[in-house]
N, C-alpha and C positions, 0 to 999 in steps of 0.2 A: 745378695740374694740372686740366684740364677733365674733367668726368665726363659721359660720354655716357649719356643715358637713352633707352630704347626707347619709341617712340611707340605708344600703344595706342588703338585705335578704341573710342570710347564709344558705347553703344547710344543711340538717339534717346530723348529724354524722352517719357514717356507722359502723355497728357492725360486719357485715360479708362481706368480699370481696374475690372474687376469680378471677384469671386471667388465662385463657388458661388451666384450670384444666383438667388433663387427667388420665385415669385409664383403664387398659386392663387386662384380664385374659387369658393368652395364646394368641391365635390369635383373640379372641373376644374383640373388643373395646367397653367398657361400657361408658366411658366419653371421648368425642372427642374434648376437649377444651371448657369448659364452663366458662362464665364470669357471676358473680353474684354480686349484690350490695344491701345489706339489711340494711335499716335505723334502727337506735336504737329505741327501744320502739314500734315496730310494729310486725304484724304477716305477715311473708312471707310464701306463700304456693307454694310448688313445686309439680306440677301435671305431670302425664305421665302414659302411659300404663304399664302393668306388664313387668318387665325386662328393663325398660327405663334407670335405673341407679339412681333412687331416694334414695334407701337405701344405695347404694354405696357412694353417695354424703354425706349423713348424717354420715356414718362411717368414711369418710375421715375428715370431718369438726370437728368431735368429737374425733379425734386422735386415733380411733380404728384401722385404717389401713392407710398406706401411699399412697399418690398419686404417679403416675409415672412421672408426669411433671406438670408444672405450679406453680403458687403461690397462697397462701391463708392466710388470717388472720382472727382471731376471737377476738373481743373486743380489738383490737390493738396489739395482739400478733401474731407473725408469726408462722404459723402452724409447719413448719419444724424446725425453730430455737428455739422455746420456747413451746414445746408441754405441759410441766408441767404447765406453766402459763395459757395456754388455759384450761387445765383440772380444774384449780382452779375456773374458772368463769362460767363453763357450767354445765348443767344437761341434761341427756338423758333419754327419755322414749321410748323404742323400741316397735316393733309390738306385742311382747309377754310379758306377765307379768313377772317381775323379783323378785317377792316376794317369801319368803321362806315359803312354805306351812306347815312346822313343827312348825312355830312360830306364835304368835298372831300378830295383827297389831301393837300393842304397842311395842312388842319385835322386830319386823322388823325395826321400826323407831328408837328405841334405839340402835340397832345394827349399823344402818347407822350413827347415831350420834357419836357412838364410833369410827367408821372408819374415821370420820371427826375430831376426837379428840376434841370434843366440851367440854369434861369434864362431870362428872357424873350429877351434878345438872343442868347445862345449857342444856345438852343433853336430860334429861327427861322433862325439861320444854319445849324444842323445840318439842319433840314428842307429848306432851299433846296439845300444841297449834295447831299443824298440824292435829291431830285427830279431834279437835273441828272445825277447818276451813273446813275440808273435810266431815263433818257430820258422822264421824266414832267413836265418843266417846262412844256411847252405846254398840257398838260391838268391842271395842278396845281389849278386852281380850278373844274374842271368836276365835276358830280355823279358819284359813283362808279358810279351806275346806267348811265352811258354808257360805262364802261370795258369792254374786251374781257377775256376770261379771262386772257390773258397779262399785260395791264396790271395786273390785280388781283393776280396772283401777284407781279409785280415790286414793287408797293406793299407787299404783305404782307412780302416779304423786306426792303424798305427800312425798314419799321417795326421789324423784328427788329434792324436795325443801328443804331438810334438810340442805344442804350446802349453801342455799340462792343464787343460781346462777343468773347471770344477763342475760344469754343466755340459752334458753332451746330448745333442739331438740326433736320434737314429731314426731316419725315415725309411721304413721297410728295409732294414739292413740285410735280411736274409732271403729276400725275394730271389727265387731261381736257384738257391743253393740246395745241394743234396742233404739228406738228414744228418750225415756225419759232420759236414761243414757247418750246418746250422747249430748243432750241439757244441761244436768247438767255439763258435762265436758267443753262444750263451754262457759258456764258462768264462770267457773274457769279460763279458758284461757283469757277471757276478763278482769277479775280482775287482772291477772298477768300483762297484757299489761298496764292496768291503773296504775300499780305500777312501770312502766318503764322497765319491762322485755321484751327482744326481743325473739320472738317465730319463730323458723324455723320448718314449718309443712309440712309433706308429707301426702297425703290423696288420697283415691280412691273415696271419696264422694265429688262430685262437689258442692253440696249444702253447705257442710262444708267450702270449700274454699270461696264460695260466702258470707257466713255468717261472717267469721272470718278475712279473709285476706285483708290487705290494698294493698298488691302487690302480683301478681301471676307470676310464671315462668312456662312455659310448656316445659317439657323435652321429646325429642323424638329422637331416633337414636343417642343418646350420645351427642346431642346438644340442646341448648335452642332455640326453634323455635319461641317463642313469649314471651313477658314479658310486664306487665303493670297492671293497676288497672282492676277490674272486668269490669267496664264500657268501658275501652279502648279495652280490649280483645273482648268484645261483638261487638264492632264496626268493628272488622276485618272480621266478617262473614256476608255475604249478607242475606237478608231476613227481615231486620228491616223495619218498616213502620209506618206512622202516619195515624190515622183514624179520620176524622172530621165529626161530625154529625150536620145536619142543620134542621131548623124548618119546611121547606117545599120544594116542588119540584123546585120552581123558584130559591130559594137560592142555591139549590144543582146544578142546571144546570149552573148558573152563576159562582159558585165556581169552577166547573170542567173546565170551559173555562179559568178562571183566573189562576188556578194552573198549568194547562197544558202549559200555555204560558210562564212560568217562568223556569229559569234554576236552579232547586232546587237540582238536583242529578248529581254530577260529571260534572256540567256546561252544562248539556244537558237538553233538554225538558223533563219535568217530565211525566211519564206514570201514569195517574190517573185512578183508578178503581172505577166506580160509581155503587152504589147499590141503585136503585130507591125505592125499598120497605123499606129498612132500613134508607133511606135518608142520606147515608154516602158516602164520597169520601175518597179513600185510595191511598196513594202514597208512594214510597220508601223513606226511611230515615235512616240515621246512628244513630239516637237517640240523636244527639248532641243538645245543646241549640241553636246553630246557625241555624241548620236545622229547628227546631221548630219555631224560631223567623222569619225565612224567610216565612214560611207558614202563620203565623198570620199577618205579615206585608202586604203580598200580599192581603190577604182577607180584611184586614182593609182598604187598599188603594182602593179596589173595592167597599167598603161600604157593605160588606156581613157579616151578624152576624153569629157567631158560637154558636151552642147550647152546644156542648160538644167536647172534643178532647182527644185522648189517644195515647200514644206512645208504640209501641211494638218492643222489641229488642230480638235477639236470646239469648237463655240461655247458660249456661256454657257447657251443653251437646253438643249443636251445635258447640260451639267453640272447644271443645275437639276433636270431630270427624273430624272437618274440618282441624285442625292443625296436628293431629297425624294420621289421616286415619282411616276409619272404618275397623277393622280387623276381622269382622265376616266372 
């Protein structure tokens, strides 16, 4: 007799975990008990204003400094008990390029391979492969002083990959880069994630987090003040709305009555803004599928045809300012 077992969905494995992580410098508290959960094979972006503690978090998780309190693990290794094990599985690219300007790109990579004790032949093979992957082969033997900012950052990231880390910390990796170089680096990050690498990213560019991150944490005042996907964070900020366009004035008038009579926003009567010239009705929305479905269901029930519909949600700039405060 066959026994049927019910399939259960397992939560994704966590590569980085922190609980009540704390750090202070003298009387200044930088991290005031932060909890992080970063799934494997994803990009986690940590956002926050200058001085929020983003770089301190990276330095603790990459074993460069010790926390004052709390627990943390990276790739299953306890940060305090097994820092050497953590270092074997991570790579770090800081805010400033760490390449040696007196060496060529090839020499920088071979030096890193020697530090990892890859051996002469495997080390040179690894260096050549990375030069090819990052589009640096033609300039491999040129002085680093001739490199553009984008080339230097690509080399910096290539050096991070010599040891084939499964977790990479990128601390504002595209700071100062032009838009083209930034997008080139984004493409490399996406390739790494596709290969199963976990990326912990700090950035001042909200577009960067929007483009890359599956999960975002907002750090302010030493605490995580919000965490979620881009869509979830945008729904935290008021100002989102749905705009519906109709074929004629009669349909618009009927739609305004039908929509205002429903509880579409926080179980209250919806406030509908009507533009007779544009033949549109606009009402508040959190941008969710449920909110959109409620609008369409109500209009369909009233027999009102919709010409066009658009959803507008706050962008990450709005989220950032709302959650951390406008410090201008």
